[in-house]
C-alpha positions, -999 to 999 in steps of 0.1 A, spaced: 218 -115 485 212 -132 451 243 -137 429 247 -117 398 243 -135 365 263 -109 346 297 -124 352 307 -100 380 317 -110 415 296 -138 430 292 -119 462 276 -89 444 238 -85 443 221 -81 410 211 -46 418 247 -36 427 261 -54 396 235 -36 374 245 -2 389 282 -10 385 276 -18 348 256 14 343 284 35 359 310 18 338 290 23 305 285 60 313 322 65 321 343 82 294 369 60 277 397 81 290 386 74 326 384 37 319 419 37 305 431 56 336 415 29 359 432 1 340 465 20 342 461 24 379 453 -13 384 483 -22 363 506 1 383 493 -14 415 498 -49 403 534 -41 393 541 -25 427 527 -56 445 548 -79 423 579 -58 430 572 -59 467 569 -97 465 602 -99 446 619 -77 472 608 -101 500 621 -131 481 654 -114 471 662 -89 498 697 -84 485 686 -74 450 690 -38 438 660 -19 423 673 -26 388 676 -64 396 641 -64 410 627 -48 379 646 -73 358 630 -101 378 596 -85 373 602 -88 336 604 -126 340 568 -124 354 555 -99 328 572 -113 297 581 -148 307 616 -159 315 627 -167 279 616 -134 263 628 -114 293 663 -130 289 663 -122 252 653 -86 258 670 -78 291 698 -103 294 703 -130 320 687 -130 354 707 -112 381 731 -133 402 711 -125 433 682 -145 419 701 -176 408 700 -206 430 
């Protein structure tokens, strides 16, 4: 399998990469937005699952607040949402 030169995954053949680009170009903008929203939702769920493993005593609200540290950065998250939960302080 020859690597794609189009900036896609290195383990993707040129033919497969070309087909992927063709499908994406033909896709309506609304579908592209939906795919990005789905990917974002999945990433947030995975991040929340990781936070739950690191802070098993944290409530849902505390876990979401900790997620905001990741999404916004700790300084901005503190300005917007207040200090980190006690369960996350060491």
